[in-house]
C-alpha positions in Angstrom: 3.4 12.1 6.3 6.7 10.5 7.2 7.1 6.8 8.0 4.7 4.0 7.0 1.4 2.8 8.3 -0.2 -0.3 6.7 -2.2 -2.4 9.1 -4.8 -3.7 6.6 -5.4 -4.5 3.0 -8.6 -2.4 2.8 -8.5 0.7 5.0 -8.6 4.0 3.1 -5.4 4.4 1.1 -3.7 7.7 1.5 -0.2 7.3 0.1 1.2 4.8 -2.5 4.5 4.1 -4.2 4.5 3.4 -7.9 7.2 3.2 -10.7 6.2 4.5 -14.1 7.4 2.0 -16.8 10.4 3.4 -18.5 12.9 2.7 -21.2 13.8 -0.6 -19.4 10.9 -2.1 -21.4 12.6 -1.1 -24.7 15.5 -3.4 -23.7 13.3 -6.5 -23.6 14.0 -8.8 -26.6 12.4 -12.1 -27.6 15.6 -13.9 -26.6 15.7 -12.3 -23.1 11.9 -12.5 -22.2 12.2 -15.7 -20.2 15.2 -14.6 -18.2 13.6 -11.2 -17.5 10.2 -12.9 -16.5 8.0 -11.5 -19.3 5.8 -13.4 -21.6 5.6 -10.7 -24.2 7.0 -7.2 -25.0 4.7 -4.4 -23.9 4.4 -1.3 -26.2 6.0 1.4 -24.0 4.1 4.4 -25.1 0.7 2.7 -24.4 2.0 1.1 -21.2 3.0 4.5 -19.9 -0.4 6.0 -20.8 -2.1 3.2 -19.0 0.1 3.6 -16.0 -0.6 7.3 -15.9 -4.4 6.5 -16.0 -3.8 4.2 -13.0 -2.0 7.0 -11.1 -4.7 9.5 -12.0 -7.5 7.1 -10.8 -5.6 6.9 -7.4 -5.2 10.7 -7.2 -8.9 11.2 -8.1 -9.7 9.0 -5.0 -7.6 11.1 -2.6 -4.4 9.0 -2.8 -1.0 10.7 -2.8 1.2 9.0 -5.5 5.0 9.0 -5.0 7.4 7.4 -7.5 10.3 5.0 -6.7 12.6 6.8 -9.1 11.9 10.2 -7.5 12.5 8.9 -3.9 15.8 7.4 -5.0 16.9 10.6 -6.7 15.9 12.6 -3.6 18.2 10.4 -1.5 21.2 11.1 -3.9 20.3 14.9 -4.1 20.3 15.2 -0.4 23.5 13.2 0.1 25.9 13.9 -2.8 28.6 11.6 -1.3 26.3 8.6 -1.8 26.3 8.9 -5.6 29.7 7.3 -6.0 28.9 4.6 -3.4 25.5 3.8 -5.1 27.0 3.6 -8.6 29.8 1.3 -7.6 27.4 -1.0 -5.7 25.0 -0.9 -8.6 27.6 -1.9 -11.1 29.0 -4.6 -8.9 25.4 -6.0 -8.3 24.8 -5.9 -12.1 27.4 -8.7 -12.4 30.3 -6.5 -13.6 33.3 -8.1 -12.0 36.3 -6.9 -14.1 38.0 -3.7 -12.9 38.3 -2.4 -16.4 34.6 -2.6 -17.1 33.7 -1.3 -13.7 35.7 1.8 -14.4 34.3 2.2 -17.9 30.8 1.9 -16.7 31.3 4.2 -13.7 32.8 6.9 -15.9 30.1 6.5 -18.5 27.2 6.7 -16.1 28.7 9.4 -13.8 29.8 11.7 -16.7 26.8 11.3 -19.0 24.0 11.4 -16.5 24.6 14.6 -14.4 21.2 14.8 -12.7 20.4 12.1 -10.2 16.9 11.4 -11.6 18.5 10.8 -15.1 21.1 8.5 -13.4 18.5 6.5 -11.6 16.4 6.1 -14.7 19.4 5.0 -16.7 20.4 2.4 -14.1 16.8 1.0 -14.4 17.0 1.0 -18.2 20.3 -0.9 -18.5 23.4 -0.2 -20.6 24.2 -1.5 -24.1 27.7 -2.2 -25.3 27.4 0.2 -28.2 26.9 3.1 -25.7 30.4 2.6 -24.2 32.6 3.3 -27.2 35.4 1.2 -25.8 38.7 0.7 -27.6 38.1 -2.9 -28.8 41.8 -3.6 -29.4 42.2 -3.8 -25.6 39.9 -6.7 -25.0 39.0 -10.1 -26.4 35.5 -9.9 -24.8 34.7 -6.8 -26.8 35.9 -8.3 -30.1 33.7 -11.4 -29.7 30.6 -9.7 -28.1 27.6 -8.8 -30.3 27.4 -5.0 -30.4 23.8 -5.1 -29.2 24.8 -7.0 -26.0 23.4 -5.5 -22.8 26.4 -5.0 -20.5 24.0 -4.1 -17.7 20.6 -5.9 -18.0 17.4 -3.8 -17.8 15.0 -4.0 -14.8 11.6 -4.3 -16.6 9.8 -5.7 -13.6 10.2 -2.5 -11.6 6.7 -1.3 -12.3 5.6 -4.1 -10.0 6.6 -2.2 -6.9 4.7 -4.7 -4.6 7.5 -7.3 -4.5 10.9 -5.8 -3.7 9.7 -4.6 -0.3 6.6 -4.7 1.8 5.1 -2.5 4.5 4.0 -4.4 7.6 2.3 -2.1 10.1 4.8 0.7 10.8 7.8 -1.4 9.5 9.2 -2.7 6.3 10.5 -5.9 4.9 13.3 -5.3 2.3 13.1 -8.5 0.5 15.5 -10.9 -1.1 13.9 -11.7 -4.5 13.5 -15.2 -5.9 14.8 -14.4 -9.4 18.4 -13.2 -10.0 17.0 -10.7 -12.5 14.9 -9.0 -9.8 17.3 -9.1 -6.9 18.9 -5.8 -7.9 15.6 -4.0 -7.6 15.8 -4.0 -3.8 18.9 -1.7 -4.0 16.6 1.3 -4.2 14.8 0.2 -1.1 18.1 -0.2 0.8 19.0 3.5 0.0 15.5 4.9 0.6 15.0 3.1 4.0 18.6 4.0 5.1 18.8 7.6 4.0 15.5 9.2 2.9 14.3 11.6 5.6 10.7 10.3 5.4 11.7 6.6 5.7 15.1 6.2 7.4 13.6 5.6 10.9 11.2 2.9 9.7 11.9 -0.5 11.5 13.3 -3.1 9.1 12.0 -6.6 9.5 14.0 -8.3 6.8 17.2 -7.7 4.9 17.9 -8.0 1.2 21.2 -9.7 2.3 19.4 -12.6 4.0 20.0 -16.1 2.7 16.3 -16.8 2.0 13.9 -15.4 -0.5 10.6 -13.7 0.2 8.5 -11.3 -2.0 5.9 -8.7 -1.3 3.2 -10.4 -3.3 3.2 -13.1 -0.6 2.6 -10.7 2.3 -0.9 -9.6 3.2 -1.9 -7.5 6.2 -5.1 -9.1 7.4 -5.5 -6.7 10.3 -3.2 -5.0 12.8 -2.6 -8.2 14.7 -2.6 -10.7 11.9 -0.2 -11.1 8.9 -0.6 -13.7 6.2 2.4 -14.9 4.2 2.4 -17.4 1.4 4.9 -20.3 1.3 5.2 -20.2 -2.5 7.5 -20.6 -5.4 9.0 -17.2 -4.4 8.9 -17.3 -0.6 10.7 -19.9 1.5 9.6 -21.2 4.9 13.0 -20.1 6.4 12.4 -16.5 5.4 9.0 -16.6 7.2 10.7 -18.0 10.3 13.2 -15.1 10.2 10.7 -12.3 9.6 8.5 -13.7 12.3 11.3 -13.5 14.9 12.1 -9.9 13.8 8.5 -8.7 13.9 7.8 -10.2 17.3 11.0 -8.8 18.7 9.9 -5.2 17.7 8.0 -3.8 20.6 6.3 -1.3 18.4 4.7 -3.9 16.2 1.1 -5.0 17.1 1.4 -8.2 15.0 1.0 -11.2 17.3 0.0 -13.9 14.7 1.5 -14.8 11.4 -0.4 -17.2 9.1 1.8 -19.1 6.7 -0.3 -20.4 3.8 1.1 -23.3 1.9 0.1 -22.6 -1.7 0.6 -24.6 -4.9 3.9 -24.0 -6.6 2.9 -22.8 -10.1 2.8 -19.8 -12.4 -0.9 -19.1 -11.9 -0.4 -19.0 -8.1 2.9 -17.3 -8.1 2.2 -15.3 -5.0 -0.4 -15.4 -2.2 -2.0 -12.3 -3.7 -2.9 -14.2 -6.9 -4.7 -16.7 -4.7 -6.8 -14.4 -2.6 -7.1 -10.6 -2.1 -9.2 -8.8 0.5 -11.6 -6.2 -1.1 -14.0 -5.4 1.8 -14.3 -6.0 5.5 -15.9 -9.4 4.7 -15.2 -10.0 1.0 -12.2 -11.6 -0.8 -11.5 -12.3 -4.4 -10.0 -15.8 -4.9 -8.4 -18.1 -7.5 -11.0 -20.9 -8.1 -8.1 -23.4 -7.8 -7.8 -22.9 -4.1 -11.2 -24.1 -3.0 -10.0 -27.4 -1.4 -8.6 -28.0 2.0 -5.5 -25.8 2.8 -2.6 -26.3 5.2 -1.9 -23.2 7.2 0.7 -22.7 9.9 -0.1 -20.4 12.8 3.1 -18.7 14.1 2.9 -16.9 17.5 5.6 -15.5 19.8 6.8 -17.8 22.6 9.5 -16.5 25.0 12.4 -15.2 22.9 11.3 -17.5 20.0 8.3 -18.6 18.1 5.7 -21.3 18.3 4.4 -22.9 15.1 1.0 -24.8 15.0 -0.3 -26.6 12.0 -3.9 -26.0 11.2 -6.1 -27.0 8.2 -9.4 -26.1 6.8 -11.0 -24.4 3.8 -9.9 -20.9 2.9 -13.3 -19.7 4.1 -12.9 -21.3 7.5 -9.4 -19.9 8.0 -10.3 -16.4 7.0 -13.5 -16.3 9.1 -11.5 -17.2 12.2 -9.0 -14.3 11.8 -11.3 -11.7 10.3 -13.8 -12.5 13.0 -17.0 -12.6 10.9 -18.6 -14.6 8.0 -16.8 -13.9 4.7 -17.9 -14.0 1.1 -15.4 -15.5 -1.4 -15.8 -14.2 -4.9 -14.0 -16.6 -7.4 -12.3 -15.0 -10.4 -14.7 -15.0 -13.3 -17.3 -16.6 -11.0 -15.6 -19.9 -11.4 -16.5 -20.4 -15.1 -13.5 -22.5 -16.0 -12.5 -20.9 -19.3 -13.2 -17.4 -18.3 -11.5 -17.9 -14.9 -8.3 -19.3 -16.6 -8.3 -16.3 -19.0 -9.0 -13.7 -16.4 -6.7 -15.2 -13.8 -3.9 -15.0 -16.5 -4.8 -11.3 -16.7 -4.8 -10.8 -12.9 -8.6 -10.7 -12.4 -8.3 -11.3 -8.7 -5.2 -9.1 -8.2 -7.0 -5.9 -7.3 -5.8 -2.9 -5.3 -8.3 -2.0 -2.5 -8.3 1.8 -1.9 -11.1 1.7 0.7 -13.5 -1.0 2.0 -15.5 -2.1 -1.0 -13.7 0.1 -3.5 -11.0 -1.5 -5.7 -8.9 -0.7 -8.8 -9.2 -3.4 -11.5 -8.1 -4.1 -15.0 -10.9 -3.2 -17.4 -10.3 -6.3 -19.5 -11.5 -8.7 -16.8 -15.2 -7.9 -17.5 -16.7 -11.2 -16.2 -15.0 -10.7 -12.8 -15.7 -7.0 -12.7 -19.4 -7.5 -13.3 -19.4 -10.1 -10.5 -17.7 -7.6 -8.2 -20.4 -5.0 -8.9 -23.1 -7.6 -8.3 -21.5 -8.0 -4.8 -21.7 -4.2 -4.2 -18.0 -3.6 -4.8 -17.1 -0.3 -6.5 -14.7 -1.5 -9.3 -12.7 1.4 -10.8 -11.5 0.2 -14.2 -8.1 1.1 -15.7 -6.9 0.3 -19.2 -4.5 -2.7 -19.3 -3.8 -3.9 -22.8 0.0 -3.4 -22.4 0.5 -3.3 -18.6 -1.0 -6.8 -18.3 1.7 -8.4 -20.5 4.0 -8.3 -17.4 1.5 -10.6 -15.6 0.7 -8.5 -12.6 -2.4 -6.5 -11.7 -3.1 -3.2 -9.8 -2.0 -4.8 -6.5 1.3 -5.9 -8.0 1.9 -2.4 -9.4 1.4 -0.6 -6.1 3.1 -0.5 -2.7 0.8 1.2 -0.1 2.8 3.4 2.2 0.0 4.8 4.4 -3.5 3.6 5.1 -5.8 5.3 7.6 -6.4 3.4 10.8 
């Protein structure tokens, strides 16, 4: 199954991309949490067991699971000449600007991590100064640096594979991330979508080198003709303009309407998928804070360019118009204020739909999960005590590659 095919949020999921949390989580410290976008430090052994249970739940439901680290290693295995190029680019993007350190790091990574899978995992993990055994007498920076200093920062957000890129129909958006700490994550997508035999022919609708940021959590495939994108803390209007031009220009793309939802700029509504997520042909889970009137911009192609029309209404009215039927909105925790705030914090409405009416959820959100079942939704629970510390749910942790039409 080469290429990608995602024209909906709910059609039967056949293939998905994950990243199993790795040693990058061991390089989180209380002092670096904020910079690395975590609120707490997950216990790696348990986070991995929980993630394995997530992957197994998907396989049990007929979904093929592929891992980001394996796809990247396959690219380097198939093209040995790319290893040096990737390493040099990775070290540069990690903020290492001095030639001396670039060489030390290149030699260290290239010589000590012979297999490409080990090299990829090490790049994700980060590099500590103590690993490098440099001759300190050659450099002032070495003498004044703490020995526990991370020379290359870890990439602990990688297990949220939804954000660095996004499948749109038969194409992909390789995103420019909002946070500096996450921008490097998209380097793997660049190599996979340029060189991997299964993905190198996929049309690219956005470039990681663009000036404006956009993230996958803000991109929802309503149906094959309609795409929803959130204007949020992490996705700029200019990026939506740019991606709209590129999608409409691609003759193979059936998308003819892009809805830009203007959502509040706060941590609880970081991305559009924390505000609402489709779980059945006519059902959506929603954040209770989004019940009021909304401003939505309808973008359609016009000649060589685009036409933007402002529209407003409740979320229900907007969705009914584009879904083409009455919809049921299920508020996180049924709208009970305290339960909703708690379960929203633990991604109660961030579910991964694997078929209409069948979703993967965190078991801890028991109020929301009971409500889903009351609405005839099959909620498949996965353990989440440690995974949820990264503030992202099953949708955040997955990047669908193929859904049945």
